[in-house]
C-alpha positions in Angstrom: 0.0 0.0 0.0 1.5 3.3 -1.0 -0.8 5.8 0.6 -0.2 8.9 2.6 2.0 8.2 5.5 3.5 5.0 4.1 7.1 4.1 4.4 7.8 5.0 0.8 6.4 8.5 1.3 8.4 9.0 4.5 11.6 8.0 2.6 10.7 10.3 -0.3 10.1 13.2 2.1 13.5 12.6 3.8 15.2 12.5 0.4 13.7 15.9 -0.4 15.2 17.4 2.8 18.6 17.0 1.3 18.0 17.5 -2.4 14.7 19.0 -3.6 13.0 16.8 -6.2 14.9 13.6 -5.2 11.8 12.3 -3.4 9.7 12.7 -6.4 12.3 10.9 -8.4 12.2 8.0 -6.0 8.5 7.9 -6.4 8.9 7.8 -10.2 7.5 11.3 -10.9 10.2 12.6 -13.2 8.5 15.9 -14.3 7.7 17.0 -10.8 11.2 16.0 -9.7 12.7 18.2 -12.5 10.4 21.1 -11.7 11.2 21.1 -7.9 15.0 20.7 -8.5 15.3 23.4 -11.1 13.0 25.9 -9.5 14.5 25.5 -6.1 18.1 25.6 -7.4 17.4 28.7 -9.5 15.7 30.5 -6.6 18.6 29.7 -4.2 21.1 30.8 -6.8 19.3 34.1 -7.4 19.1 34.5 -3.6 22.8 34.3 -3.4 23.1 37.5 -5.5 23.1 40.9 -3.8 20.3 42.3 -5.9 17.8 39.4 -5.7 18.5 38.4 -2.1 14.8 37.9 -1.3 14.7 34.9 -3.6 16.0 32.7 -0.9 12.5 32.9 0.6 11.0 31.7 -2.6 13.5 28.8 -2.7 12.7 27.9 0.9 9.0 27.8 0.2 9.6 25.6 -2.9 11.9 23.4 -0.8 9.2 22.9 1.9 6.5 22.4 -0.8 8.6 19.6 -2.4 8.9 17.8 1.0 5.2 18.1 1.7 4.3 17.0 -1.8 6.4 13.8 -1.5 4.9 13.0 1.9 1.3 13.4 0.8 1.6 11.7 -2.6 -0.8 8.8 -3.4 -1.0 6.9 -6.6 -4.7 6.2 -6.1 -6.8 9.3 -6.4 -10.4 9.0 -5.2 -13.1 11.0 -6.9 -16.0 12.0 -4.8 
């Protein structure tokens, strides 16, 4: 069973703590993994500049979003 709170999702969330997008890659979601990795990396890189120093906040939000997304992922979507 790979639902919310399963061991695979916990492992994916822990992977995202270190590298954003790695958890999505572990789950087999390649496009989301690429999105989170590139968007977070670019935001952190722009935040390292003097002019766009506020972008570290955007990078932090994306980083946290990637962790939460991996933890809450479920292959089975129920339609009400």
